[in-house]
C-alpha positions in Angstrom: -24.7 -30.8 38.9 -25.5 -30.8 42.7 -27.8 -28.3 44.3 -26.3 -25.9 46.8 -28.3 -24.5 49.7 -26.4 -21.4 50.8 -27.1 -19.0 53.6 -26.0 -15.6 52.7 -26.6 -12.1 54.1 -29.3 -9.9 52.7 -26.6 -7.4 51.6 -24.7 -10.0 49.6 -28.0 -11.3 48.1 -28.9 -7.7 47.0 -25.4 -7.5 45.3 -26.0 -10.8 43.6 -29.4 -9.6 42.4 -27.9 -6.4 40.9 -25.2 -8.5 39.1 -27.8 -10.9 37.8 -29.8 -8.1 36.3 -26.6 -6.7 34.7 -25.7 -10.0 33.3 -29.2 -11.1 32.4 -28.9 -14.3 34.5 -30.6 -16.0 37.3 -29.4 -14.9 40.8 -28.6 -18.5 41.6 -26.4 -18.8 38.5 -24.5 -15.7 39.4 -24.0 -16.9 43.0 -22.6 -20.2 41.8 -20.3 -18.3 39.4 -19.1 -16.0 42.1 -18.5 -18.9 44.5 -16.6 -20.8 41.9 -14.4 -17.8 41.1 -13.7 -17.2 44.8 -12.6 -20.9 45.3 -10.4 -20.7 42.2 -8.8 -17.5 43.5 -8.3 -19.0 46.9 -6.5 -22.0 45.4 -4.4 -19.7 43.3 -3.4 -17.6 46.3 -2.5 -20.6 48.3 -0.2 -21.9 45.5 1.3 -18.4 45.2 1.9 -18.2 49.0 3.6 -21.7 48.9 5.9 -20.6 46.0 6.8 -17.4 47.9 7.7 -19.4 51.0 9.8 -21.7 48.9 11.6 -18.7 47.4 12.2 -17.2 50.8 13.7 -20.5 52.0 16.0 -20.7 49.0 17.2 -17.1 49.5 17.9 -17.9 53.2 20.0 -20.8 52.1 21.9 -18.7 49.6 22.6 -15.9 52.1 
């Protein structure tokens, strides 16, 4: 696995520290998990947006 050097705000780091304590994990581990989840959600949302646009175009053609 590659090492990430991320610059994040103090507020975000505090939130990550809180989550890491709740999960009993290292803050770096939690940060990577959150980043991965955000990327996956972004990909999902982009796919959903594309499908919605395709549906809109089909509806326009049918109207």
